[in-house]
N, C-alpha and C positions, 0 to 999 in steps of 0.2 A: 593634490586635492585638499581643500580645507575642510576641517571638521566643524560642523555647526553645533556648538555646545548649547544652543538654545533648544535643540531638538533631539537631545540624547534620550533614548528609552529609559524608563524608570523601572521596568521589569526585564528580566532576562528573555530575549526573543528566541533563544535556542532551547526550547523545551520539547519534550516528547509529547505528542498529542495523547490525551488521556483515553482510556478504553471507552468505546461507545460506538454509536451509529453516526455516520457522516455521509453527506453528499460529497462526491469527488468529481473532479475534472482531470483528465489526463493532460498534463502540460508538456510532457516529454516522453518519447518512446524511442529507444535505440537498441540495436544489437550490440552486445558486449562480449568480449572474449574472456573465458574463464582463465584464472591464473594457471590452472592445470591445463596445459595445451592439448591434452588428450581428451578433454571434455568439450562438448559442442558449445557454440555461442548460446547466450540466453538473452531474452528480452528484458530490458531494464526500463522501468516506467517511473515517472514522478507523478503522483496524484496530489493535486491541491485539495485539501480537505476544508469543508465548510460545515459547521454545526447546523442542525435543523433550524435554529433560530437566525441563521444568516451570518454568524461570527466566523471569520476565517481563523482556523486553528493550526495551520501549518501544512507541511508536506509529508507525504508518506512515500517511501521508496519501495517499490515492489518489483519482484522478478517473476518471470514465467519461463519455464524450462521445457525443453524437448525431452520428455520422459515417458516411460511406459507406466509409471506409478499411477494407479487409479485416482489417488488423492490429488495429484498435480494436474491430471487431465480434467478432473471434476472442477478444479479451480479455474482453469482456462475456460471451460464451458460456461460456468456461472458468470465469469467476467464478460465474455462476449455477449451473453444473453442480457446482462445488466446494461451494457452500453448500446444495445439495439443492433448488434451485428448478427445476421442470420447467415451462417456459413454452411456450405455443403462440401462433401468430399475432403480431400487432403489440402490443408493450408499450412504453410511453414510459418514459423515465428517471425522470420524476416518480412513476410508479407503482412502479418498482423501488425507489425511495428508501423507500417505505413497507414493502416486503417484506424488506429485507436486515438491519435492525438485529437484533442478538443472534444472528445466524447465524454459523457457524464453518466453517473449512476450513483448507487448507494453501496457503502462498504461498512463492515463491522471491523473495528480495530481493537487489538488487544496489546497489552504491554507484557514483555517477557524480559528476563534478565539479559543484559547486554554482555555477551560472551567475550567482548573485546576488553572488558574490565572485570576479570574474574575475582579480584580482591575487593570489589565494591558492589555489594549486593543491592545497593540503592540505585545503581545505574540501570536504567530500563531503555528498551527500544520498542518502537511501535511496529506492528506487523499486521497483515490481514489475518483475521481470526478464521483459520481454515477448519479446524476440528471442532465439532459440536455446534456448528452453525451452517447456514447456507452461504456465508461470506459476502456475496454480492447480490444486489437486487436492482431493479429498474427504479428510476425516479418516481414513477407512478405507485410503486409499492411502499414508498417511504412512510406514509401514515400507518399502515398495518405493521411495519417493522418496528417503528418507534413505540407503538402501543404495547408490544411485547418485550421491549428492551428495558434493561435497568437504567436508572438515572445516570447521566454523565457528570463527571467532575468538571468544575469550571476551569477554563484555560484562558490565558491572556489572548486578546484579539491579535490576529495577524502574526502568529508565532511560527516562524519557519523551523524546520528541523535542520540542524547544521551539518550533520554527518552523512556520509555516503556508505550505506551498508551493502556489502557484496555477499549475498546469501549463497552465491554459486561456490564460494570458497568455504562456506559453512556446511552444516549438516542438512541434507535433503532427505526426506523420507524415502526409503527404498523398500520398505516392507510390503508384502502382499496382503497384510492385514487390513489395509485401508480400504 
């Protein structure tokens, strides 16, 4: 493949989306096996993020877990509500994986230290802001959510996130305090 040097980006396309409120569309949803084989599979999703003004700001990789943690159950509930899925009874994550692609909603994103680079405090990763917020909303709720949200930092247009974060191998809230 030839490289078109007339069309090389002038800014780094691999940035972390800044904290803020974004519209999202689920572009990919699949079940993944945890590295620890004693743990159940989890739902891995790619959310394409768009700023409220229409700028594409990259992708957010988010995971949903089969867990008894009230915080994680709340997150799944807020997510399904945001994308317009009304579910009843028991639904497995593998079934949810089939229902969520191409669905859209609103998400609040926060940046946290990237634990893969413990010696570099400036390295950040984006994640769904679960604590202290409702995390997901419907597209119809966007005006009310933005009205109460802090201003977003500017991000280059169409900036994808280059890495694949596997939170199933990281720390998952297990406390009953949530």
